[in-house]
N, C-alpha and C positions, 0 to 999 in steps of 0.2 A: 231606416238605418243606412247610412252610406258610408263608404271608406273615406278615410281622411289621411292624407300624408302630409307631414310636416317637416321640412328639411331646412337646414341652415347651413350655410358655407362661410368658412372663415375668409376674412379679406384683409390683405396687407397694403399698408400705405407705403410707397416707395418713392423715395426722392432721389433722382438721379444725382450722383456725386455725394451724397450724404454717407453712403456706406461704401465708398470706392467703387470696384467693379462688381461688387456682389450683387446678384439677381435671385430673388427668392424662388422663381419658377424654374431655374437652372441648377439649384443647389441640390446635390445628391442626396445629402443627408435628409433634407426637408421632403424629397420625394420619397425616400424609403419611409420616413415616419408617416407621411399621409397614406402611403399604400398599406402599411401594417394596421394603422388605426382606422381605416375606412369602414370595415365591418362593424366594429364596436361603435364608431360614431353614427353609422346608419341606425343600428339598434336603439341608440339613445334618443335619436332625433325623430325616428318614424313612428308614427302612432296608427293603429288600426282600431276597428270597432270593438266596442265592449258588449258582450252578449250576456244579458241578464238571465239568472235563473232563480227559482224559487224552491223554498223548502216545504215539503208536505209529506209527512210520514203516514198520513191516513190516506193511502192510496185507494183502499177499498171503497172509500166513500166519495171518490172523484167521480163525476158524471158529466154527461153532456158530449164531450169531445172524445175522438178516438185515441186510444192511448197504446204507447210502444214502451214496452219494458226491455231495456238492454242489459246484458251482462256479458262481460268479456275478460273477467280477471282470470287469466291462465287458460281459459277454454274458449274464447272466441265464438259468440253466437249472437243471434238477433231474434227476439220474438215480437210477433204482431199481437197485441193484446187489446180486445175490444170488448165493450159491455154487451150483454145480453139479458133479455127480461125473460123470467120464467115464473109462471103463475103470479104476476103482479109484482114480484120481487126482483130487483136488480142484482144479477150475479155476474162474476167476471169469469170469462173463459176464452181460451186462446183459439182464435178462428183460423190462424195460420201462423207458421213459424218458419225461419230460416236460420240454419247454422253454417259457420264457415270456419275452417281451421286455418290459423295463420302459420307462417314459418316459426320454427322454435326460437329464433333470435329475436322476435318481436317482444317488447316489454309489455307489461300489463298496461300501461298508460296508453301505449299505441293501440292495444287491442281494444280497449274501452273507446278510443277515438273512432276506430273503424266501426264498431257497432253502432255508434250514433250516426256516423256517416251513412251506413246502410240503412238505417231508419229513415233519415232525411231523403235519400234517393227513393225509397219506397213511397214516402209521402208525395213526392214531387211526381213520380211517374204515375201515380194512380189519381192525381189531381185531388187530394184530400185538402179541404179548405182549413179545417180547424183540427189540431191535433197535439197531444201532449207527449213528449219524450221523458220517459222516468228512468233514471239511473242512480246506482249507489256509489258512483265514482264522483267524489267532490273534487278531486284533483283535476279533473278534465273540466268540470264546470268553472272551477276558479281560473283555469288557464284561458277559457274562452271569455271570461269576464274581464281578464286583464288586458287593457288596451295596448300596453307596450310589448305584449307577447306576439312576435311576428314570425314564430317558427312556421316553417312551410304547411305542416299538417294542421295546425291550428288556424292559420290564415285561410287555408282551403275550406276548412269547416265554417269559417265566419262568411266566407264568399257564398257558400251553398245557402247559408240562412239569409243572407242579404238579398240575394238574387231570387229567392223563392217568393211567389205571391201568397203562399199559404201562410196561416198563423200558426207557428210552432212554439210551443211553450216547453222549456226545460225545467224538469222537477228533479230535485235530489231526495232520496230516501235512504235510510239506514239499511245495512244489509244483515241479514240473519236474525230478523226480529219475528219471523213468522208470517210476513206478508205473502199471501198467497201467489200473486203474480211474480214477486221477485223470486220466491222459491221455485216456481215453475220454470222461470228463465234459467235459474241455476241448473235444473235437471237437463234441460236442452243443451245447455252450455257444457255440461259433463259428457254428453254424447258426442260432442264435436272432437273430445281428445281421442276417440277410438277411431277417428277417420284415417285412412292410410294416405290419402292424398292431401296436398295442401292446395287450398282454394285461393288463398291471397298471399302474395309475397310482399311483405313490408320491408322497408329499408333497415338496415342494421344499425342500431344507435351507436354512437360514438362511445358511450359508456360500456356498451357491451363488448366493443372491439377492445376497449382498454382493460376490461376484466380478463378477457381471454389471453391478451398479451402478457399481462401481470402473472396470470397462472403458469403460463408456458416459462416465463422468465425465472419464476421461483422453482419450477420443477427442474429446469435445467441447473440453476444454482445448487439446489439439493443433491442432484446427482453428481455434479463436480465436487462438491464438499464430501460426499461420501467415498468417492473413488480416488481423491487427491492423496498423494503421498506426504503432502506437507500439512502443518497445523493439526497433527494428530493429538498433541497434548490438548488443544482447545476442544477437538472433537470429543474426547472422552467426557467432556463436561457438558458441551452443547451439540448434541447429535443432530437436532433439527435447526434449521435456519430460521431466523426471525428478523425481518427488515427493521423492526422496531426496537430491537435489542441494542442498547448502548452501554458500554462499559467504560465508565468515566473515572473510576477510582485507580490511581496510579499505583498504589501498593497491592491492591487486590489482583490487578492484572498480571502482577508478576507471578502470583501463584497459578493464575489461569492459564498463562502462556509457558511457564516454566522458564521465563527469561529474568534478567535484571540481576538482583542481589544473590541469587542462589549460586552456590558455589559450583555446581556442575556446568551451568552456563558460563560463569566466569573462567573456568578451566578450559571450555571448549573455544572461546573467542579471545581470551586475554591470558591464556597460559597461567592462570592462577591455579590454586590447589582445588581439587575436587572432593576431598574428604571433609566432612563436617569437624567443627571444633570439639564436638562431643567425643569424637574418636570411635563412633560406633560403625559408621559406613559412609559411602558417598552421599553428599548432600544434594538431594533432589527435592521436588516439592512433596512427594509421598513422605520422605524422611522428616521433612520440617513439620508436617501437620500430624503425623502419626507416631513417630518414634523418638525424635530428637530430645534428649533430657534437658536440653538448656531452656525449653519453653514449656516444662511441665506445670508451672505455676500458672501461666497464661491459659494453657488447656484446661486445668482444673476450674479456672474461674469462669471461662466463656464456652467451653464446649460440653455437650451432653455426655453423660457417663459412658454411654454404649458407643462414642464416636468411632472406636476402632472397627466396629462392624458396620459403619455407615460409609457409603461411597462419597467421594469428594464432590460429585455433582450434587448429591443430597444434602451434604453439609454446608454448601454454599447457598442453599435456600434458607438457611437460619441466620437471622440478622446478627445474633449474639456471636456466632461462629465467625461471621465476616469481621466483627469488630476484633476478636482475637487474632485473625490471621493479620489484619492490618498492624497490630501491635508487633507481631513477630517479624514482619518485614521492615517496620521502622526501626526495630532494634538492630536487625540485620544490617541495614544501611548505616546506622550509626556507628556500628562495629567497623565496618569497611572504611568509613570516613576517618574514623580515629586511627585506623592502622596506616592509612596515607599520610595523615598527619605527623604520625611518628616516624 
């Protein structure tokens, strides 16, 4: 197995005078484009080795070579697992093991990589000729098998396998199906979680940093939303922020915000009258939804019977209620437009 790199570079044909004084290697836009796309281009054009792996769920029946069962999902550890003969029958028992706790920011994928790396270092340092590394992490094995994956951690592991003179076979097995060696690896792995000291500090994944930043931004946003003096009408309906929430209904939004065709809003900004045409009280969204006699027929058709006891936030979860509210606002707008035309 050898490392292979394939790179290609674009070539421009430049004819003096054909494009005036334009020179491709002095063009600022072209320089910026090449600089920004260099990493992406490098990833597409560079190829590293593909590490093969096998699937064998019958690990208890493997024989001949020394075996290493690694487990690092959440609890970071390594176990050296070798066969022993007792009374003519071959049994599996752990002759030695090693556990290591990683920093809390390390992902499960990185922990699995570290476990395999520790096993490879153990094999190389002890001059073991033939060995099998058994893991239940298919994602790591697939990453090693992918020749276009040139992430530093994956590339480093490929280098270790390439530079080693030992014959190392990677085998995948299913987790939690009662395999003795794998269950033993899990037990040692759980012990690593109780360690007070961190043995290995892995780099923090960008995905983890993005997750922390998103959490902090949402927490700050929620705090501002709770303590703000503005938008209290909307706050009564949506107390918790939701980045995925979109309010696209023009008519429904007027009830949610208390703006638009509602008379109290028209009075505040356009000096219109604030009282409702029914003559009962000031026209706000609460009056329109719960009290106004102008819309009794619509409420009877679309609202539940006990709607007066249900909060507006809960009513807006009902699709039929939304249809009724849209009809009320549409009729309100038509009334306003007719009044302007007159």
